[in-house]
N, C-alpha and C positions, 0 to 999 in steps of 0.2 A: 524443486525446480519451478513448479507453477507458482509457489509462494514468492520466490525471488523475482520472477518475471512480473508478477502483479505489483509487488512493492517497488520494483524498478520503474514501472510505468508512472508511479506517482513521484518519487523523489529522485530517481536517477537521471532521467533524461527526457521526459515528455511533459507531463502535466504541470509539475511544479515550475520548472524553468520557463515554460511558455506562459503560464499565468503571470509570473513575476515580470516577464518581458512585456506582456500585454498591459500590465498596470503601471510599470515604472521604466520601461524601455530597457536598453542594453545594460545600464547600470543595475537595475533591479535584478535582471537575470544573473549578472556577475556576482552580486551580493548573495543571491540565493545559492548559487553553486559553491561559493566560498564557504558559506555556513554548512552546506551539505557535506562538502569535503572535510571540513574541520571536524564535524561529527563523525565521519567515517574513520578519521585517523586517530582522534583522541577522545571521542565521545563515548567511552565505555565506562561502566560502573567500577570495574576493577583496574582502571587505567592508572598508571603512575602519574599521569597528567590530570589528576582529579580536579585541580583548580581551573583547568581549561575544559576538561571533559564534560563536567556537569553542565556548565552554561552552554557549551556547544550542543549538547544533546537537547537541552530545553529549547534553544533557538530553532534547531532543526524541527523539533516537534511542533512548535508554533507555526513555522513557515509552511509546514505540510498539512496543517489542519484543514484548510479549504480544499487544496488539491486532492486529498484523500477522500473527502466527502463528495467530490465531483466525479471521482474515478468510476463508481458504479455506473453512472449514466454513460460515460465514455466507453467503458467495457461492454455495456449492454446495447450499444448503438446498432448491433447486428440485426435485431428484429424486435417488433413491438411486444409479442407475447413473451419471448425469451428475455427481452429487456426488462419487463415488469418483474419477472421472477428473479432476475439477477439483482435488481435494485432492492426488492423485498428481502432477499437473502442477505444483502449487505447490512440492512438495518437490523435484521434478526441476529446475525452472527458477529457483527463488528466488534463487540465488546469482549469476545472470547480470548483475544490475544493480549499479551502483556503490553504491547505498543498501543498508544492511543490512536494511531493512524493506520497501522498495517492491516487490521481486520477488514477495513472497508474494501480495498481492491481485492484482497484474497477471497473474501466471501462472494463477491460478485463473480470472480473468475471461476470459483468452484461450482457455483450454480450454473453459470453459462456453459461450462464444459461437462457438467453432470458428474463431477468427481468428488470424492471424500478426501479432504486434506486434514492431516493429523500431525501434530508434534506431540509424541507420547508424554503424558503427564502434564501437558500444557493446554491443548485445545483439540477439538474435533470440529471441523467445519463441514456442513452439508453431509451429515451422517448417512443419508439415503443415497448418496452417489456411489459411483463405481470405486471400489477399493481393491487393489491399488489402482491409481489412475491409469487407465489403458484407453487406447482408441476405441470408440464405439464400433460395434459390429454392424455393418450395413447389409 
């Protein structure tokens, strides 16, 4: 759940579309969302639409390169000390995921929330955090 929210912050509805809107206007945002939707529908490795799926996935990865790397600062906006830890965590753990972009927001979110995120056999992010992710006791 946390992983999905963090990734969605980048490519689903906030940072990516707003960045493309800011740079290229409404047409840029529409092109961005079209590429993102195409990747969501046919951009899978085992897709029967491999001729379209592979390019769709590559374009989506390229379009999300900058928004993913900006996301830790956006996520860490909460406070200065917490923000520095979240940004540092993103740099430390970003390469653990298979995706070139997903590790950046997921790592920042894990550090900010103080939780351990794991996909068994794939990655462990913020191993010192609470596992399973539960609300902190106050």
